[in-house]
LOPA-301516 format. One record per residue (C-alpha): residue number from 1; residue in one letter; y, z, x. Coordinates in steps of 0.05 Angstrom, whole numbers, plus 5000, padded with zeros to 4 digits. Layout:
BEGIN
[NUM; a; [Y; Z; X]] ...
***
This chain:
BEGIN
[1; m; [2266; 9101; 8338]] [2; c; [2288; 9183; 8317]] [3; t; [2334; 9219; 8349]] [4; l; [2328; 9279; 8308]] [5; d; [2283; 9343; 8336]] [6; a; [2228; 9367; 8286]] [7; n; [2276; 9427; 8253]] [8; k; [2330; 9371; 8241]] [9; k; [2295; 9328; 8203]] [10; d; [2266; 9370; 8160]] [11; e; [2318; 9394; 8145]] [12; v; [2344; 9329; 8128]] [13; q; [2274; 9314; 8086]] [14; k; [2289; 9380; 8048]] [15; f; [2367; 9356; 8035]] [16; a; [2333; 9287; 8016]] [17; k; [2288; 9326; 7965]] [18; e; [2337; 9375; 7942]] [19; s; [2391; 9321; 7935]] [20; p; [2404; 9294; 7856]] [21; c; [2447; 9237; 7896]] [22; i; [2404; 9166; 7882]] [23; c; [2459; 9132; 7928]] [24; f; [2431; 9176; 7992]] [25; n; [2364; 9172; 7962]] [26; v; [2358; 9093; 7952]] [27; r; [2396; 9069; 8014]] [28; r; [2349; 9124; 8063]] [29; a; [2295; 9102; 8031]] [30; s; [2303; 9021; 8031]] [31; k; [2335; 9031; 8102]] [32; v; [2263; 9050; 8122]] [33; i; [2229; 8996; 8082]] [34; t; [2273; 8948; 8099]] [35; a; [2261; 8952; 8172]] [36; i; [2183; 8959; 8164]] [37; y; [2198; 8891; 8126]] [38; e; [2233; 8863; 8181]] [39; r; [2165; 8876; 8230]] [40; m; [2114; 8849; 8175]] [41; f; [2167; 8781; 8178]] [42; k; [2173; 8774; 8240]] [43; p; [2112; 8729; 8261]] [44; v; [2130; 8687; 8202]] [45; g; [2202; 8673; 8240]] [46; i; [2239; 8702; 8169]] [47; t; [2283; 8763; 8157]] [48; a; [2266; 8813; 8092]] [49; p; [2316; 8785; 8049]] [50; q; [2295; 8720; 8051]] [51; g; [2230; 8739; 8046]] [52; t; [2249; 8774; 7991]] [53; l; [2305; 8706; 7981]] [54; l; [2232; 8658; 7981]] [55; a; [2192; 8690; 7935]] [56; s; [2235; 8703; 7882]] [57; i; [2266; 8620; 7889]] [58; r; [2185; 8607; 7895]] [59; e; [2167; 8653; 7828]] [60; l; [2223; 8646; 7789]] [61; g; [2236; 8585; 7792]] [62; p; [2293; 8533; 7796]] [63; l; [2351; 8579; 7775]] [64; t; [2426; 8578; 7784]] [65; v; [2464; 8616; 7850]] [66; n; [2493; 8655; 7775]] [67; e; [2419; 8669; 7749]] [68; l; [2389; 8681; 7819]] [69; a; [2449; 8732; 7836]] [70; e; [2436; 8769; 7771]] [71; a; [2358; 8765; 7772]] [72; i; [2352; 8797; 7848]] [73; a; [2409; 8844; 7830]] [74; t; [2470; 8820; 7885]] [75; d; [2531; 8785; 7889]] [76; r; [2549; 8711; 7884]] [77; t; [2578; 8721; 7953]] [78; t; [2527; 8752; 7988]] [79; l; [2474; 8707; 7959]] [80; t; [2509; 8643; 7970]] [81; r; [2519; 8657; 8051]] [82; n; [2440; 8680; 8051]] [83; l; [2424; 8608; 8026]] [84; k; [2468; 8560; 8065]] [85; i; [2418; 8595; 8113]] [86; l; [2365; 8585; 8075]] [87; e; [2388; 8509; 8072]] [88; r; [2405; 8498; 8140]] [89; d; [2337; 8516; 8155]] [90; g; [2306; 8471; 8110]] [91; l; [2273; 8519; 8068]] [92; i; [2311; 8506; 8002]] [93; d; [2350; 8465; 7976]] [94; l; [2412; 8461; 7926]] [95; k; [2402; 8412; 7875]] [96; p; [2470; 8401; 7824]] [97; g; [2447; 8421; 7754]] [98; e; [2464; 8384; 7685]] [99; d; [2524; 8405; 7690]] [100; k; [2552; 8382; 7758]] [101; r; [2592; 8432; 7773]] [102; v; [2533; 8487; 7777]] [103; k; [2479; 8487; 7833]] [104; k; [2397; 8495; 7826]] [105; v; [2367; 8539; 7876]] [106; v; [2303; 8492; 7904]] [107; i; [2249; 8522; 7942]] [108; t; [2221; 8456; 7991]] [109; e; [2153; 8447; 8013]] [110; q; [2184; 8473; 8078]] [111; g; [2202; 8538; 8041]] [112; l; [2150; 8546; 8001]] [113; k; [2092; 8549; 8062]] [114; k; [2134; 8602; 8089]] [115; s; [2141; 8638; 8031]] [116; n; [2058; 8633; 8031]] [117; q; [2053; 8644; 8100]] [118; a; [2110; 8719; 8091]] [119; s; [2065; 8726; 8028]] [120; a; [2000; 8736; 8052]] [121; l; [2031; 8779; 8105]] [122; f; [2064; 8822; 8046]] [123; k; [1988; 8835; 8009]] [124; a; [1961; 8854; 8072]] [125; f; [2019; 8901; 8079]] [126; q; [2008; 8914; 8003]] [127; q; [1939; 8932; 8012]] [128; q; [1959; 8981; 8072]] [129; l; [2007; 9024; 8029]] [130; n; [1964; 9024; 7976]] [131; q; [1916; 9056; 8018]] [132; s; [1964; 9109; 8040]] [133; v; [2013; 9118; 7999]] [134; g; [1963; 9109; 7938]] [135; q; [1973; 9036; 7880]] [136; e; [1987; 9084; 7826]] [137; r; [2046; 9122; 7862]] [138; i; [2070; 9058; 7888]] [139; d; [2072; 9031; 7814]] [140; a; [2088; 9079; 7784]] [141; l; [2158; 9085; 7837]] [142; c; [2175; 9019; 7827]] [143; q; [2168; 9025; 7742]] [144; e; [2209; 9084; 7750]] [145; l; [2269; 9037; 7804]] [146; s; [2256; 8988; 7751]] [147; e; [2281; 9023; 7694]] [148; v; [2331; 9067; 7728]] [149; m; [2371; 9015; 7750]] [150; d; [2368; 8974; 7674]] [151; t; [2396; 9046; 7653]] [152; i; [2447; 9047; 7701]] [153; q; [2459; 8976; 7694]] [154; k; [2471; 8984; 7614]] [155; t; [2512; 9045; 7608]] [156; e; [2556; 9027; 7665]] [157; g; [2562; 8959; 7658]] [158; v; [2539; 8939; 7731]] 
***
């Protein structure tokens, strides 16, 4: 629920459009999009980050914790905390890798079922977005964000 009056909302929109700050704009967009995904995944009983994690694990196959952290651009500590919840709920297993000190993240049958349920909700929502925002704009945004992130990671060593 927005408490800003119409004039203040317009000022915020103008500021966001004119702001060269990537952090401000990405965080603002992330907050709105995350709230939408939280609502979308609620019937499945998972959060937006859990849905993203399950989809990543399902699609990328068994990965070490470090590989998964790098793939989804998060720090290992945050990822480990989130993985413990998924493991507790029986959605993933942490299995020993070739090197017994390294754990591989593997989706369970229950996790696959939950991920597929979330994926169906995601696809339906994505169709709505495609109609309201436009497939070309969404594709261009995702591609541009990916390319900008890759460039920043290379040049800033992140």
